[in-house]
C-alpha positions as CSV (number, residue, x, y, z in Angstrom):
1,X,0.0,0.0,0.0
2,X,2.9,2.4,0.8
3,X,4.5,1.9,-2.6
4,X,1.1,2.5,-4.4
5,X,0.5,5.7,-2.4
6,X,4.0,7.0,-3.1
7,X,3.6,6.3,-6.8
8,X,0.1,7.9,-6.9
9,X,1.5,11.1,-5.3
10,X,4.2,11.3,-7.9
11,X,1.7,10.7,-10.7
12,X,-0.4,13.7,-9.5
13,X,2.7,15.8,-8.9
14,X,3.8,15.4,-12.5
15,X,0.3,16.3,-13.8
16,X,0.4,19.4,-11.7
17,X,3.8,20.4,-13.1
18,X,2.8,19.8,-16.7
19,X,-0.8,20.8,-17.0
20,X,-0.9,23.8,-14.5
21,X,2.7,25.0,-14.2
22,X,3.5,24.1,-17.8
23,X,6.8,22.5,-16.9
24,X,8.1,19.4,-18.7
25,X,8.8,16.5,-16.5
26,X,11.8,14.6,-17.9
27,X,11.1,11.1,-16.9
28,X,10.5,7.8,-18.8
29,X,7.2,7.9,-20.6
30,X,5.7,5.3,-18.3
31,X,3.7,5.1,-15.2
32,X,5.7,4.8,-12.0
33,X,4.4,1.3,-11.5
34,X,6.1,0.4,-14.8
35,X,9.2,2.4,-14.0
36,X,9.5,0.4,-10.8
37,X,9.5,-2.9,-12.6
38,X,12.1,-1.7,-15.1
39,X,14.3,-0.5,-12.4
40,X,14.2,-3.7,-10.4
41,X,14.7,-5.7,-13.4
42,X,17.9,-3.9,-14.6
43,X,19.4,-3.9,-11.2
44,X,19.0,-7.6,-10.8
45,X,19.9,-8.5,-14.4
46,X,23.0,-6.3,-14.6
47,X,23.1,-6.3,-18.4
48,X,26.4,-5.5,-20.1
49,X,24.7,-4.9,-23.4
50,X,21.2,-3.4,-23.7
51,X,19.1,-2.5,-26.7
52,X,16.1,-0.2,-27.0
53,X,13.9,0.3,-29.9
54,X,12.4,3.8,-29.4
55,X,14.5,6.4,-27.7
56,X,13.0,8.8,-25.2
57,X,13.6,10.2,-21.8
58,X,13.8,6.7,-20.4
59,X,17.0,6.2,-22.4
60,X,19.1,8.3,-20.0
61,X,17.2,7.2,-16.9
62,X,17.4,3.4,-17.5
63,X,20.9,3.3,-19.0
64,X,22.3,4.8,-15.8
65,X,21.3,1.5,-14.1
66,X,23.7,-0.6,-16.1
67,X,26.8,-1.9,-14.3
68,X,30.2,-0.4,-15.0
69,X,31.2,-1.0,-18.6
70,X,27.6,-1.6,-19.7
71,X,26.5,-0.2,-23.1
72,X,23.1,0.9,-24.2
73,X,22.0,1.1,-27.8
74,X,18.9,3.2,-28.6
75,X,17.5,2.9,-32.1
76,X,15.1,5.8,-33.1
77,X,13.2,6.3,-36.3
78,X,12.8,10.2,-35.9
79,X,16.1,11.9,-36.7
80,X,15.4,15.2,-34.9
81,X,14.1,13.4,-31.8
82,X,17.2,11.1,-31.8
83,X,19.5,14.1,-31.8
84,X,17.6,15.7,-28.9
85,X,17.9,12.5,-26.8
86,X,21.6,12.1,-27.8
87,X,22.5,15.5,-26.4
88,X,21.4,14.5,-22.8
89,X,22.6,10.8,-22.9
90,X,25.3,9.5,-20.7
91,X,28.6,8.3,-22.3
92,X,27.6,4.7,-22.2
93,X,24.6,5.3,-24.6
94,X,24.6,5.2,-28.4
95,X,21.6,6.8,-30.0
96,X,21.2,5.7,-33.7
97,X,18.7,7.3,-36.0
98,X,17.3,4.9,-38.5
99,X,14.4,6.5,-40.6
100,X,11.6,4.4,-42.1
101,X,11.8,3.0,-45.6
102,X,8.2,4.1,-46.3
103,X,8.6,7.8,-47.1
104,X,4.9,8.4,-46.8
105,X,4.7,6.8,-43.3
106,X,3.4,9.2,-40.6
107,X,2.8,8.7,-36.8
108,X,-0.9,8.7,-37.5
109,X,-0.4,5.5,-39.6
110,X,-0.1,3.6,-36.4
111,X,2.7,1.3,-35.2
112,X,4.2,0.6,-38.6
113,X,5.0,-2.7,-40.3
114,X,8.3,-4.6,-41.0
115,X,8.2,-3.3,-44.6
116,X,7.9,0.2,-43.4
117,X,10.8,-0.1,-40.9
118,X,13.0,-2.9,-42.3
119,X,16.4,-1.2,-41.6
120,X,15.2,0.0,-38.2
121,X,14.3,-3.6,-37.2
122,X,17.4,-5.2,-38.6
123,X,20.0,-2.5,-37.6
124,X,20.9,-3.8,-34.1
125,X,21.9,-7.2,-35.4
126,X,25.1,-5.8,-36.8
127,X,26.4,-5.3,-33.2
128,X,25.9,-8.8,-31.9
129,X,23.5,-10.0,-29.1
130,X,22.0,-8.3,-26.1
131,X,21.4,-9.2,-22.5
132,X,18.4,-6.8,-22.2
133,X,16.0,-5.5,-24.9
134,X,13.3,-3.0,-24.5
135,X,10.7,-2.8,-27.4
136,X,9.1,0.7,-27.0
137,X,9.1,2.3,-30.5
138,X,7.7,1.5,-33.9
139,X,7.0,-1.8,-35.7
140,X,6.8,-3.5,-32.3
141,X,5.5,-6.8,-33.7
142,X,8.6,-7.1,-36.0
143,X,10.9,-5.9,-33.3
144,X,9.6,-8.6,-30.9
145,X,10.2,-11.2,-33.5
146,X,13.7,-9.9,-34.2
147,X,14.6,-9.7,-30.5
148,X,14.1,-13.4,-30.1
149,X,17.2,-14.0,-32.2
150,X,19.2,-11.1,-30.7
151,X,19.0,-12.3,-27.0
152,X,22.1,-13.5,-25.3
153,X,21.7,-16.6,-23.1
154,X,19.8,-15.7,-20.0
155,X,18.7,-12.5,-21.7
156,X,15.4,-10.6,-21.2
157,X,13.0,-8.7,-23.4
158,X,10.5,-6.1,-22.2
159,X,7.5,-4.8,-24.2
160,X,6.0,-1.5,-23.1
161,X,2.4,-0.8,-24.1
162,X,1.7,-4.5,-23.9
163,X,-2.0,-3.7,-23.1
164,X,-2.4,-3.4,-26.9
165,X,-3.8,-6.8,-27.8
166,X,-2.6,-6.5,-31.4
167,X,1.0,-6.8,-30.2
168,X,0.7,-10.1,-28.5
169,X,1.0,-12.7,-31.3
170,X,4.9,-12.7,-31.1
171,X,4.9,-13.2,-27.4
172,X,4.4,-17.0,-28.0
173,X,8.1,-17.1,-29.1
174,X,9.2,-16.7,-25.5
175,X,8.7,-19.8,-23.3
176,X,9.1,-17.8,-20.1
177,X,7.0,-14.6,-19.6
178,X,5.2,-12.4,-17.2
179,X,2.5,-9.8,-18.1
180,X,1.5,-6.8,-15.9
181,X,-1.7,-5.5,-17.4
182,X,-4.0,-2.7,-16.2
183,X,-7.3,-1.1,-17.2
184,X,-6.0,0.8,-20.2
185,X,-6.5,-0.6,-23.6
186,X,-4.2,1.4,-26.0
187,X,-1.3,2.3,-23.7
188,X,0.8,1.0,-20.9
189,X,1.3,-2.4,-19.5
190,X,4.6,-4.3,-19.1
191,X,5.4,-7.7,-20.5
192,X,8.7,-9.5,-19.7
193,X,9.8,-12.5,-21.7
194,X,12.8,-14.7,-22.0
195,X,13.8,-18.0,-23.7
196,X,15.6,-19.5,-20.7
197,X,15.5,-17.0,-17.8
198,X,13.2,-17.4,-14.8
199,X,11.6,-14.0,-14.5
200,X,10.8,-14.5,-10.9
201,X,14.5,-14.6,-10.1
202,X,14.8,-11.1,-11.2
203,X,11.6,-9.3,-10.1
204,X,9.6,-9.6,-6.9
205,X,6.5,-10.6,-8.7
206,X,4.3,-10.7,-5.6
207,X,5.2,-7.2,-4.5
208,X,4.6,-5.7,-8.0
209,X,1.3,-7.7,-8.5
210,X,0.0,-6.2,-5.3
211,X,0.9,-2.7,-6.4
212,X,-0.9,-3.2,-9.8
213,X,-3.8,-4.7,-8.0
214,X,-4.4,-1.4,-6.3
215,X,-4.1,0.4,-9.6
216,X,-6.6,-1.9,-11.3
217,X,-9.0,-1.3,-8.5
218,X,-8.7,2.5,-8.2
219,X,-6.7,3.6,-11.2
220,X,-9.6,4.1,-13.7
221,X,-11.6,6.3,-11.2
222,X,-8.7,8.5,-10.2
223,X,-7.0,8.5,-13.6
224,X,-3.8,6.7,-12.4
């Protein structure tokens, strides 16, 4: 209950800053319940090589949780946004801009397909495998399928916005998986998958499920 209340207070604080005081809050574009899972996972996993499809304010935040010598590759489709994130990124982060093949593609077109983002999906393979992969950008279906073949032994994949049911088909590629789902249909939700790693050895599932239980009971009413 304490963790839930702490997160709820921070959610409302951020809304106050952005909507009333008009100040940008530079934090990962996730709910605090999602950020908590990510932080616990990275601290326990201690990945030396991490990949992120979809750069954002979470790039700098999460990459700072890597162990000494750890490297973070962020692949971003928007060239201007990639440059903005690159300017604030720590030294262990490489932000690579890989625009879509489909010149007419626009954010309003939705998630994007493999055909739209072929190079974006395939780009990370040239650098080897990864201990941790976050899928949080475009062409997520294709990225999830590609991630299956980029995982190092014992590696973990995370899908953000896993509440979107059209993204779930590739999840069957991962024998071990955990899904934190809430009341939202088109945003949020954290899915964690692995080929050979026991997720419960990395994250206190009971604690986080209790937190998410409070959100699922109260979140819709209080917009949390």
